[in-house]
C-alpha positions as CSV (number, residue, x, y, z in Angstrom):
1,M,-69.0,70.1,26.7
2,N,-68.5,69.3,30.4
3,I,-66.4,71.4,32.7
4,E,-63.3,69.3,32.4
5,D,-63.3,69.6,28.6
6,I,-63.6,73.3,28.8
7,Y,-60.4,73.5,30.9
8,I,-58.5,71.2,28.7
9,S,-59.3,73.5,25.9
10,L,-58.2,76.5,28.0
11,I,-54.9,74.8,28.9
12,L,-54.1,74.3,25.3
13,R,-54.9,77.9,24.4
14,H,-52.7,79.1,27.3
15,L,-49.8,77.0,26.0
16,K,-50.3,78.4,22.5
17,K,-50.5,81.9,24.0
18,E,-53.9,82.4,22.4
19,I,-55.8,82.8,25.7
20,S,-57.6,86.0,26.8
21,E,-57.1,87.5,30.3
22,S,-60.6,86.5,31.4
23,E,-60.0,83.0,30.2
24,K,-56.7,82.8,31.9
25,Q,-58.2,83.9,35.2
26,E,-60.9,81.2,34.8
27,L,-58.3,78.6,34.0
28,F,-56.1,79.2,37.0
29,H,-59.1,79.2,39.4
30,W,-59.6,75.6,38.1
31,V,-55.9,74.7,38.2
32,Y,-55.6,75.5,41.9
33,C,-59.0,74.2,42.9
34,K,-57.8,70.6,43.2
35,K,-54.3,69.1,43.5
36,E,-54.9,66.7,40.6
37,N,-55.8,69.7,38.4
38,E,-52.6,71.5,39.3
39,K,-50.5,68.4,38.7
40,F,-52.2,67.8,35.3
41,F,-51.6,71.4,34.2
42,Y,-47.9,71.5,35.1
43,N,-47.2,68.1,33.7
44,L,-48.7,69.1,30.4
45,K,-46.8,72.4,30.5
46,D,-43.5,70.5,31.1
47,I,-44.2,68.1,28.2
48,W,-45.2,71.0,26.0
49,E,-42.0,73.0,26.7
50,T,-39.8,69.9,26.1
51,A,-41.6,69.0,22.9
52,Q,-40.9,72.5,21.5
53,Y,-37.3,71.4,21.0
54,Q,-38.1,68.1,19.4
55,S,-38.6,67.3,15.8
56,I,-42.0,65.9,15.0
57,A,-41.8,63.7,12.0
58,K,-45.4,62.8,11.4
59,T,-47.9,65.3,10.1
60,A,-51.6,65.2,9.2
61,D,-50.7,65.2,5.5
62,T,-48.1,62.4,5.5
63,D,-49.7,59.8,7.8
64,A,-53.5,59.9,8.1
65,E,-53.6,56.5,9.8
66,W,-51.2,57.7,12.5
67,Q,-53.4,60.7,13.0
68,K,-56.4,58.4,13.6
69,L,-54.4,56.3,16.0
70,V,-53.3,59.3,18.0
71,F,-56.8,60.7,18.4
72,K,-58.1,57.3,19.4
73,A,-55.4,57.0,22.0
74,I,-55.9,60.5,23.4
75,Q,-59.7,60.1,23.5
76,E,-59.4,56.8,25.5
77,E,-56.7,58.0,27.8
78,T,-58.2,61.4,28.6
79,D,-61.6,59.9,29.1
80,H,-60.0,57.9,31.9
81,F,-58.6,61.1,33.4
82,L,-62.0,62.8,33.2
83,K,-63.6,59.9,35.0
84,K,-61.0,60.1,37.8
85,S,-60.1,56.4,37.4
86,V,-56.5,56.7,36.2
87,N,-53.1,56.5,37.7
88,T,-50.3,59.1,37.3
89,R,-48.5,57.1,34.7
90,T,-51.6,56.9,32.5
91,I,-52.3,60.6,32.9
92,Y,-48.7,61.3,31.8
93,R,-49.2,59.2,28.7
94,A,-52.4,61.1,27.9
95,I,-50.9,64.5,28.2
96,Q,-47.8,63.5,26.3
97,I,-50.1,62.4,23.4
98,A,-52.0,65.7,23.7
99,A,-48.9,67.8,23.5
100,V,-47.7,65.9,20.4
101,V,-51.0,66.3,18.7
102,V,-51.3,70.0,19.4
103,I,-47.7,70.7,18.3
104,T,-48.2,68.6,15.1
105,F,-51.7,69.5,14.0
106,G,-52.3,72.8,15.9
107,I,-54.8,73.6,18.6
108,G,-57.7,74.2,16.2
109,F,-57.5,70.7,14.8
110,F,-57.3,69.2,18.3
111,V,-60.3,71.1,19.6
112,Q,-62.3,70.4,16.5
113,K,-61.6,66.7,16.6
114,Y,-61.6,65.9,20.3
115,I,-63.5,68.6,22.2
116,P,-67.3,68.4,21.9
117,E,-69.3,71.3,20.7
118,E,-69.2,74.1,23.3
119,T,-72.1,74.6,25.7
120,N,-74.4,77.4,24.8
121,Y,-74.8,80.1,27.5
122,A,-77.2,82.9,28.2
123,S,-76.4,85.8,30.4
124,V,-78.3,88.5,32.4
125,N,-76.7,91.8,33.3
126,V,-78.6,93.8,35.9
127,P,-77.7,97.5,36.0
128,Y,-77.7,99.6,39.2
129,G,-81.1,100.6,40.4
130,A,-82.7,97.5,39.0
131,K,-83.3,93.8,39.8
132,S,-84.2,90.8,37.7
133,E,-85.9,87.4,38.1
134,L,-85.3,84.6,35.7
135,E,-86.5,81.0,35.4
136,L,-84.1,78.3,34.2
137,P,-85.3,75.6,31.8
138,D,-85.8,73.1,34.6
139,G,-88.0,75.4,36.6
140,S,-85.3,76.6,39.0
141,K,-85.6,80.4,39.8
142,V,-82.9,83.0,40.2
143,W,-83.3,86.5,41.5
144,V,-80.4,88.8,40.5
145,N,-79.6,91.9,42.4
146,S,-78.5,95.3,41.2
147,G,-75.1,95.6,39.6
148,S,-74.8,91.8,39.1
149,K,-74.3,89.5,36.2
150,I,-75.1,85.8,35.8
151,K,-74.2,83.4,33.0
152,Y,-76.0,80.0,32.7
153,P,-76.2,77.2,30.2
154,T,-79.3,77.0,28.1
155,N,-79.4,73.2,28.9
156,V,-79.4,72.7,32.7
157,N,-80.2,69.0,32.5
158,N,-76.7,67.8,31.7
159,K,-74.7,65.8,34.2
160,D,-72.5,68.8,35.0
161,V,-74.0,72.3,35.0
162,T,-72.1,75.5,35.9
163,L,-73.5,79.0,36.6
164,Y,-71.2,81.9,36.8
165,L,-72.0,84.8,39.1
166,E,-70.6,88.3,39.6
167,G,-72.5,90.2,42.3
168,E,-75.5,88.9,44.3
169,A,-78.2,86.4,43.5
170,Y,-80.8,84.3,45.3
171,F,-81.2,80.7,44.0
172,D,-84.1,78.4,44.3
173,I,-82.8,75.3,42.6
174,V,-85.0,72.3,41.6
175,K,-83.6,69.0,43.0
176,N,-82.1,66.7,40.4
177,P,-80.0,63.8,41.9
178,K,-78.5,63.0,38.5
179,R,-77.0,66.4,38.1
180,L,-74.0,68.2,39.7
181,L,-74.9,71.9,39.7
182,T,-72.1,74.4,40.6
183,V,-72.3,78.2,41.1
184,K,-68.9,79.8,40.5
185,T,-67.8,83.3,41.7
186,S,-64.4,84.9,41.5
187,T,-63.4,83.2,44.7
188,I,-65.7,80.3,45.7
189,Y,-67.4,77.4,44.1
190,I,-70.7,76.2,45.5
191,Q,-71.9,72.7,44.7
192,V,-75.7,72.7,44.9
193,H,-78.4,70.1,45.6
194,G,-82.1,71.0,45.7
195,T,-81.5,74.1,47.6
196,S,-82.5,77.7,48.4
197,F,-79.5,80.0,49.1
198,N,-78.1,83.5,48.6
199,V,-74.6,84.4,47.3
200,K,-73.1,87.9,47.5
201,S,-69.8,88.2,45.7
202,Y,-69.2,91.7,44.2
203,N,-65.8,92.3,42.7
204,D,-65.5,95.7,44.5
205,E,-66.4,94.3,48.0
206,E,-64.0,92.5,50.3
207,I,-66.7,90.2,51.8
208,V,-68.1,87.2,50.1
209,E,-71.2,85.8,51.8
210,T,-73.1,82.5,51.2
211,T,-76.3,82.1,53.2
212,L,-78.3,78.9,53.1
213,L,-82.0,78.9,53.7
214,E,-83.0,75.3,52.7
215,G,-81.3,72.1,51.5
216,S,-77.5,71.5,51.4
217,I,-74.5,73.1,49.7
218,S,-70.8,72.7,49.9
219,I,-68.1,75.4,49.3
220,T,-64.6,75.2,47.9
221,G,-62.4,77.9,46.5
222,K,-59.2,79.8,46.7
223,V,-58.0,83.3,47.9
224,G,-54.5,84.2,47.0
225,N,-52.4,81.3,48.0
226,N,-54.9,79.9,50.4
227,V,-57.0,77.0,49.2
228,I,-60.0,75.5,51.0
229,K,-58.7,71.9,51.0
230,E,-61.9,70.2,52.1
231,P,-65.4,71.2,51.0
232,I,-67.3,73.1,53.7
233,F,-70.9,72.0,54.1
234,L,-73.6,74.4,55.2
235,K,-76.8,73.5,57.0
236,P,-80.0,75.6,56.8
237,N,-79.8,79.0,58.7
238,E,-76.0,79.1,58.4
239,Q,-73.8,81.6,56.6
240,A,-70.2,81.3,55.3
241,T,-68.2,84.6,55.2
242,L,-64.9,85.0,53.4
243,T,-62.7,88.2,53.5
244,K,-60.8,88.5,50.2
245,S,-58.1,91.1,51.1
246,K,-56.8,89.2,54.2
247,Q,-56.2,86.0,52.2
248,N,-56.8,84.3,55.5
249,I,-60.3,83.1,56.4
250,E,-61.0,82.7,60.0
251,I,-63.6,80.5,61.6
252,G,-66.0,81.8,64.2
253,Q,-69.3,81.2,65.9
254,Q,-72.3,83.5,66.1
255,K,-75.0,81.2,67.3
256,H,-78.6,81.8,68.0
257,E,-79.5,81.1,71.6
258,L,-81.5,78.0,70.5
259,A,-78.5,76.7,68.5
260,K,-76.1,76.5,71.4
261,T,-75.8,72.7,71.6
262,K,-72.8,70.5,72.2
263,E,-73.4,68.9,68.8
264,A,-73.3,72.3,67.0
265,A,-70.0,73.2,68.8
266,N,-68.5,69.8,67.8
267,D,-69.4,70.5,64.2
268,I,-67.6,73.8,64.2
269,K,-64.5,72.2,65.7
270,K,-64.6,69.5,63.1
271,I,-64.8,72.0,60.3
272,A,-62.0,74.1,61.8
273,S,-59.6,71.2,62.0
274,N,-60.2,70.0,58.4
275,I,-59.9,73.2,56.4
276,N,-57.1,75.5,55.5
277,P,-57.6,78.4,55.1
278,K,-60.5,78.7,57.6
279,I,-63.9,80.2,56.9
280,Q,-66.2,82.1,59.3
281,I,-69.4,80.1,59.8
282,K,-72.4,81.8,61.5
283,E,-75.1,79.5,62.8
284,G,-78.7,80.2,63.7
285,I,-78.8,83.5,61.8
286,D,-81.9,85.4,60.7
287,V,-81.4,84.3,57.0
288,E,-84.5,86.2,55.8
289,S,-82.8,89.5,56.5
290,F,-80.1,88.6,54.0
291,V,-82.6,88.0,51.1
292,M,-85.1,90.7,51.7
293,W,-83.6,92.6,48.7
294,K,-85.5,90.3,46.4
295,Y,-88.7,91.7,47.9
296,N,-87.5,95.2,47.2
297,M,-86.4,95.8,50.8
298,L,-83.0,97.0,51.7
299,V,-82.2,95.8,55.3
300,F,-79.0,96.8,57.2
301,K,-78.1,95.9,60.7
302,N,-75.2,97.7,62.6
303,E,-73.6,98.4,59.2
304,R,-70.7,100.8,58.6
305,F,-71.9,103.8,56.6
306,E,-69.1,103.3,54.0
307,D,-70.4,99.7,53.4
308,L,-74.0,100.9,53.4
309,A,-73.1,103.6,50.9
310,I,-72.0,100.9,48.4
311,K,-75.4,99.2,48.7
312,L,-77.2,102.5,48.3
313,E,-75.3,103.3,45.2
314,R,-76.5,100.0,43.6
315,W,-80.0,100.4,45.0
316,Y,-80.6,103.9,43.7
317,D,-78.0,104.0,40.8
318,V,-76.1,107.0,42.4
319,E,-72.5,107.8,43.3
320,I,-71.9,108.7,47.0
321,T,-68.8,110.5,48.3
322,I,-68.3,110.6,52.1
323,K,-65.9,113.3,53.0
324,N,-65.2,112.4,56.6
325,E,-63.5,109.3,58.0
326,E,-65.6,109.4,61.2
327,L,-68.8,109.2,59.1
328,K,-67.5,106.3,57.1
329,N,-67.1,104.2,60.3
330,S,-70.5,105.2,61.8
331,R,-73.0,102.4,62.1
332,Y,-76.6,102.2,61.1
333,T,-79.6,99.9,61.5
334,G,-82.8,100.2,59.5
335,T,-84.9,99.2,56.5
336,F,-85.7,101.0,53.2
337,E,-88.5,99.9,51.0
338,K,-90.3,102.6,49.0
339,E,-88.1,105.6,50.0
340,T,-86.6,107.8,47.4
341,V,-82.9,108.4,47.6
342,E,-83.5,111.9,49.2
343,Q,-85.8,110.3,51.8
344,A,-83.2,107.7,52.5
345,M,-80.5,110.4,53.0
346,K,-82.8,112.4,55.2
347,A,-83.5,109.4,57.4
348,L,-79.8,108.5,57.8
349,S,-78.8,112.1,58.6
350,I,-81.2,112.1,61.6
351,S,-79.3,109.2,63.3
352,L,-75.9,110.9,63.0
353,P,-76.2,114.5,61.8
354,F,-74.5,115.1,58.5
355,K,-75.3,117.3,55.6
356,Y,-75.6,116.1,52.0
357,H,-75.9,117.6,48.6
358,I,-77.6,115.8,45.7
359,D,-76.8,116.8,42.1
360,K,-78.5,114.4,39.7
361,N,-76.9,111.0,40.5
362,Q,-74.0,112.5,42.6
363,I,-74.4,112.7,46.4
364,S,-71.8,114.4,48.6
365,I,-71.9,113.8,52.3
366,Q,-69.9,115.6,55.1
367,K,-70.1,116.0,58.8
368,I,-71.9,119.0,60.2
């Protein structure tokens, strides 16, 4: 099943009120990702609601030939839609047929007859205090950080392949020009070519970061009512940062000294003029520092203690309570590798004096 088929099935389950909350969230990410998706969804919704008040004379039992004709028509028309080679009128005909078929025969019959067999997925859940490395069937490698989950198809050689990520992962993807590979998070979609990159998108963090080491990726997505209208392309040693709570993504420059060229500045201006909302692009960054976690090194640079505490919780599988606002906004720079959680607390307390108490996996911190 390709990605479009999945969402057609989700639309139908939504209209029949048989959709789960997680499926609904996935569906509406897709609906608002592209204008044609949104139009297709609401046109189908309008047809569905209108058809509820109409009497459907034909049924699967009374007219088998009509049934065959309907499914032949919907298959042909919707295939055109999926290939993006169809006008609005033809789409309208396709969704009208779809609505009639669903109302007449039920969603189960439609999905069984039209939608291909669902793609098989495998998933990896990494608990706090752990990390995982996996190899996809095509030889691509993925490192998954603490407190993260990744879902991937068991067949990654299809024309369209989608991986779903919650948390942080580093991807080293084998190049395949015949395949469109996408990594989806709760906010952004990353289209990938033979590429090495890192994505951090934890549900409990406000910042979503995508850092490109090699190759090329493009980013689309949506935050609140703000949609990235044009794909944002990253070059090696660039990082895209999105702040979820603001629902407003601003573009900025944080160039390395060697990257301060007229061409680079023009690229930033071009991106800024073509996207809405905007996204912060950092150029010429030290990308290695953002992926050292996969080598079991926790690197932090001028980081707020409150944000660092979240990383420490995942790293050591502990719960940290900071009882002072001033401490939360204190900033730290350093690296942890083989330190125990107590050694880490001791080292941090030297930079800005605070006292801490460790009780099993509970750590309480307050200013002296």
